[in-house]
Every structure is written in C-alpha cells, then in structure tokens.
N, C-alpha and C positions, 0 to 999 in steps of 0.2 A: 504494500500499498505506499501510497506517495507520502512524505510526510508530512506531519503538519505545519501551518506557517503561525509564526507568533506576531503578534504586532510588536515592533519593535521602533523606537526612532531611531533615526541613522545619525551618527553623529556628525557624516558630512555636511548637512544643512545646517551645522553652525560652526562649518570651518571658514567661510569666509570672515565672520565677525572674531574670530580668535585670531585670525592672520591680522586682522587691522588693529585690534587693541595689542597684538605684542609688537607691530611695528611702533604703534603712538606711545608706549612706554618705552621701547627702544631710544626711539629719538629723544624723547622727555631725558632719559637718561644720559644721554649723550651732550645735551645742551645744556641743561641748567648747571654743570660747573661754570660755562664759560658767561652765561648770565648773570653769574652771582660774581665772578672776577670783573665784569665789566661794571656792574655797579659800584665796585668798591676804587677803582680804579679813576675814573672820574671827579670823585672828590678829591682826593689827593693830588689830583692834576688841577683842579681851580682852586686852590691855596697856594701852588706855586707858581700860578700866573695871573695870581690877583692884581699886584700892582701893575703887570703890562697891561690888562686889560682895560682899567683906571686911567693911564695914559694913552691908549689910542683910541676910548669911548667916543663916538661920536655917532650922530643918525645915521642908520644905515642908509645905502642906496638901492635903487633896483638891483644892481648889479651884485654887490653883496648878497642881500637876500636870496636871488637866486642861487648863488653858489652854493650859499647855507644851503638851499632845499636840495642840490644837486647834491651834495656831500650826503645830507642826511638819506635821500635815496639810495647811494650807493652805499651809504654804510649799513642800509635794510636790506638792499641786495645782496651783500654781502654775507649778511648774519642766515641768509634764506636759503635751506637745503633741503634734497629733495632725496628721501629714502626708499629703498624699494621693499617691497614687502611681501614678496614671493609674485607669483604669476596672478598678474593683470591688478594687482594692490600696489598704490604708491600713495607714500607721505608728505607733504611738504613741510618743513620746519622752519620759523619765522620768529625773532624778535620783535614784540609790538607791545610799548608804552611798559618796556622792561618785564615785560613777561613772555613766557616761552608759548609759541601757538602754533599746535599742530594739527593739520587738516588733512585727514585720510580720504582719499576717494577710491574707488574701484573704474578701473578704465573698463570701457566696452570694447570687446573683440568683435571685429568683421572677419564673417568665415566665405570664404569663397567658394560654392559650390560646383564640384567637379560637372562639364556638361555629361551626360549619358552618355553611355556607348552605344553606337548605333548599331544595329543587325543588320545581316546580308541581305535580308531582302529590302530593309530601309535605304540599304546604302545601292540598292537595284532600283531603288524606285518603283517597288512593285505593292505599295500600299497605296499610289495615284489609281489603281485600276478598279475601275465603276464595281461593280455588281449590285443583282435585282433587291439584296436583302442588306444592304449596308452594313456586310461584316467587318469585323475590325483584325480579321487575319488577312495576311496579304496571301495567304495560299491556301485554296479550300477545295474539297472533292468531297460528293455524296452520291454514292451508287447505290442502287440494290442489288443487294447480294445475290438474289437468286436470279434475274431475268438483266443482270450488269448496264440495266439502262441508268444512264449519268442522270441525274435528276438537278447537280449542281456543281459550277467548275469554275476556279477560277486561278490560273496561272498555276495548272497543274503538274506543269511539265519543268517548272524550276526547279533546280539543284539548291537545295538549302543543308546550313546544318541542321541535324535533327533532335540533338541534344537527349535526352533520357530516352526518348521511345528507341534510343538502340536496345535499352534492356526487354522490349518486346521478343526482339530476337534471342536475347542470349538466354533468356525464361524457356522460349521454345528448346532450345538447343539443348538444354540442360534437361528437359522433360524429355526430349525425344531420346536423349543417349540412354538415360534409362540407369544411371549410375546411383547409389546406395542414398536413400534420401536421410537414411539415420546416421551418416558417416559423419565424423565430428571435423570441423576444418575451424582452424584457429587464423584470427584476424592477423596479419604482421603488418611490421612499417611498410612493406609492397603494395599495402593497399591503400594506404595514406593518398589522399590527392593532394598532386602536387602540380596540377592545370590549374585549377582554381582556387585552391588551397579551402577547401569547403570543409567544415566541419562532419562529423556522426558520433551520434552516441556508443556506436560498436568500438569500443577502444581496443587498441592493439593490446592483444592476448586475447581476448574475448573467443570465447570455441561456442561454437552453435553448432547443430546438425545442417547437410545441406540443401535438405527439404526447407528450414524454417528462413535459412540465408534466403533461399530459393521465394520463400512468401513474400519477406520485408524489400526483395528486389521488385517484386512485380506491384506488389501494392503500395508501400510506402518510399519507392523510388532510391533504396537506399544503398549509393555508391560503393561503400565498403565489401558490402554484400555479395553487390555484384563483379566486381573486380577480384574475390575471392573463389567464386566458383568459375572466374573464368580460367584464374590462376591455376587451380587445381583440377581443370580438365586434362585427361589422360594427353601428355604429351607437352602440358605446360599452357601460357600465357597464348605462345606464337602460333602454336598450334588453334587454336580455340578461333583467335581473329582469322585465319585462314579459312576456317570451317564455317564461320560467319558469312565469310566472303561470297564462300561458295554454295551454300545456302542459300546467298541472294540471288545468284545467277540461276543456279534452278527453279527459283521461283519465278523467275523472268524479271527481276528489278533490276533494269539496265542500267540504270543512275546512280547505285546505291554502292557506298563505299563503308568500311570499316577500318580502324585503326585499333580499337580496344574496345572493350565489354560495356561500357558505364554511358558512355556519351559525354563526358563531361570534355572532349577534344571537337571541337569545332571541324575537324576532318573526317568526322563521321557524315554522311553527306546521302542524301537520298529525296526523293521527289514525291509528291501526294503521291500519283500514279502506282509506284512502287509500292508506297506504304500500305495504299489500298488492298497491295496485292498480302504482304505480311498478315493483315490484321486480316484477310481470311485465312491465311494459311495456321495462324494463332486459335483462332476461333474452332478451329479444329481441332484440338489441342484441349481437351477435358482439365489435365490439371491448369495449363498457364489459363483456360478461363475461369476458375474456379478463383486461384489467388490474387488475380489481376483485378476483381472485381470483391474481393473480399473488404469490409468495412474497416475493419481493426483485428490487432492482433497482440498478444501479450509474450513477451520471453524472458526465460528469467536467465539472468548472467550475474553468476558469482551469489552473492545474497540479496539481491536485487529484482525486480521483476519491473521490467521496460515495456511501457503502451505504445504501440504504433498506430497510427491511422493512415487511412487511404488519402491519397494526395489527388483525388478527384471526387468534391464533394456531390456530383450527382450520382456515385453508387450508392449514398444515403438517401435521396430522392425517391420517394412511392412514385414521382410520376414518370419515371423512368425504368426501362428495361434494358438493361445492359450486359453483352455477353462477355466482352472481351474490351478491356481500355486499356491506355498507357500516358499519363503524362509528362510534358519533359520543359525543361528550360534553361537555358545558359546566355548569355548578353547576346551572342553572335547568331543565334536562334530564335529568341523572343521567345514567346510563351505558346506551347505544342500541346497536340490533343490528336489523338485518334480511339475510336470505338466502333462495337457493333454495337445498334440498338436497336428494337423493335418500335416503330412507329406507326400506328394507325393499320398496323397487323401487315407490315412490311419490315423486313429484317433489310436494316442500311449499313453500311459501312461509312463512316464519315471520318475527315481527316481535314484539320486545321494547323496552319505552321504561320510561325512569324508574326502571332497577335500580339497588339502592343503593350494590351494593361494585364496586369497581373489576373483579374477576373474573366478579359475578355473572349478568352477562348471559351470560357463556361456560355457566356451573353450568345457567343456564336452558334453554340449548338442549341441554346433555347430557340432564338431563332428559327432554325432550322426545322426544329422538330415544333413548333408553332406553325411555321410555314406548311410542312407538311401535311398535320392535322386541318389546315384551312383545305386546301387545296383535294383533300381526302371528301372533307364533306361538302365540298363544292360537286367535286365527281358523282359522288353518290347521290344527290339530289338528283344531278342531271340524269343517271340512269335510272331512278324512279320517276321522275318527268317522262320519260322516254317510254318506260317500261307501262305507266298509267295512259298514256297516250296509244299505241299498239295495243292495248286490251278495251281501247272504247271503238 
C-alpha cells in the first residue's frame, strides 16, 4: 500500500526570510563599529580646529554650500555598501543621521523559456494539410479492418518517427517467440535510457518475470521493460532488432525501419499505411490484445508493490470497445496513437501521428468515432427510407 502522507510545513517556505534576516544582521555587525568610531572622530577634530574655524568664519557663498553638499553626498556614497545574501537576495547598508540603515530586497529573476522543439512533421509542414474533421494530428488513417475501405486519410504515406508505437512490434515478436513468460529478467545499466534521459520506476537490479515486463511495455509503455525484453531475446539485442526489421518486411511495411526496441530513437520510423498493417497483425495475437488493453497492473518489487496504469485513457472509457492499442511520444514524433476499435458495428483500424497537444490524439480519436457514428445513423435512416418506399 502507498505510504500515508502527513501534513508538514516545509521549511523551504521560510528560507528567503531567513536569508534576508541573516544578511541584515551580518551587515549591521560589520558597519556598527565603523559608525561608532565615526561619531567619536568628529568630536576631537572639532576642538582641534575650533580656532581656525573662528578665524575663517564668514557667510557661506553658493559655491561653498554646493561644495559642502557634494562632500556630504560623497561621504554618504562612500559609507553605502551592498552585501549579497545568497541567490537573488541583496542588502544595501548606509549611514543616515548617525544610524546604520540596512535595506534588504529580493531581486526578481527573469527566466527565458526555451522554444519548443519542432517535430519532424512540423518541420515538413504537414500540419498545414487540411482535412474534413479538422484533426490535430498531421498524419491520420482510418480503415475498415474487414473490407479494407479507407474512411479517412491524411498524409498517410509520410514517413515519420513513431516513438513508443515501436513497442507494438516488440511485444508482438516476444509473444510469437513463445519464450518462457515466468523466466526472471533483471534490469541492468544497459536498459537505462541514454537517448532521452527518461526516468523509470524499474530501478537497476529489479528482477521481474518476462511476462510482467511484456505487460508493462505494452500497457504502460515502460522503456526499460521493452529494452530488457529485446536484450534478453535469443541472440541478443542486435539479433532482436534485425528480427524486427525482417518482420516489418514480411508484413509489407515497406517504409518502416527499427534501430532499437523502445522507440526512444527518432530513427525508428514508419508511415500510417505501414502501421495499419502492424495493428492488424497485433490484433491477431491474443496476448498482445489482452496486455495492450489492460487498464492497470501491479508488480511486486522487493518489499514494494508498484501500481502501473495504461497510457491510453480511452481504454477505461465505456464508450469505447478497443481490441488493441498503443501510444507513443518523443519530441521528434509528437503525440502518436494506433488502435483497433469497434465503432457502429465496424472494426476500424485508426492511426494518428504527430499530434500537436498532449490530449489532441485522444481528441482526434473521439472526432473520428462521432463522425463514424453520425454517418452510420444517416446511412441507416436512408436505408430504412428506401426500404419503406419499396414496400409501398
């Protein structure tokens, strides 16, 4: 069970105030002796030069008054000190009317945000292509799985990075290899992402059965799980990647290439046409169907139980009947989604690549579902009208 959270007041909230107070105290301690010495100094100087002042006493002219003012100003500036109190905290210390005055202020910091990295589709201008549903994905393809009728297409031949859609091929090959699902596999340093520096809750040294790693790779898009599956494939990682590319050719995926099993590399590339073929093949595998559409799963790691969830919120939506699915994202690929789903009595394969926003791939899928359902209602009404006309 997750540990209960306690309500604690973080000391970080008071850190700026502590810094300011410390600066003020240090500055006061530094200048106070000098201020006291300055008070005593002018008194002795006054008695020593009293006779001289009386001799030269006269009505001050504008020039002498101005000079005196300048001297006072220079003296004040000379006594003013700026003390740094740590990050963004500055104290100005000066003498005023025989007193030490400390002004502490916190400087505002202006952070310049980095411009977002453009995806390959954005760089190619694919988002400028219009479509009837105003989709946010620059690439889309919707096909009837049984009749192969194309219901919707948009830049479906464009070859782009596919991110974690790669794991659908990884999972399919692991399932087809019929390797022992209970064989224990340990996450090693080789499985750590050096491409995108992404994190993982499967720390180095974690040992899980192959079947559980396959579950996490397909459902929760776990990168270290997918890499470990490829690394422990008979013949090693290099052999596994070559099998991935061989399988792609066998399925007729002419525009597809793989260099690793996770999708973290932007060199894993494909087209919507090719991915539709992969989705069709993945749907034929019962293990891939079951694990990719699992809503959540728990694994025991040492003395802890880790909760993993699906990366596709549509899996938990009762309005959807999904047979197989996979999501993906890296900056070069944008947000991606492939699915086989039953809509209005039809088995449809849907591919969305290079969607601009985090939730826009889900929004595009919802647009397609409503569009298919609306067309189905229109066609059904038309058929009923024709049937009633023929009957009369």
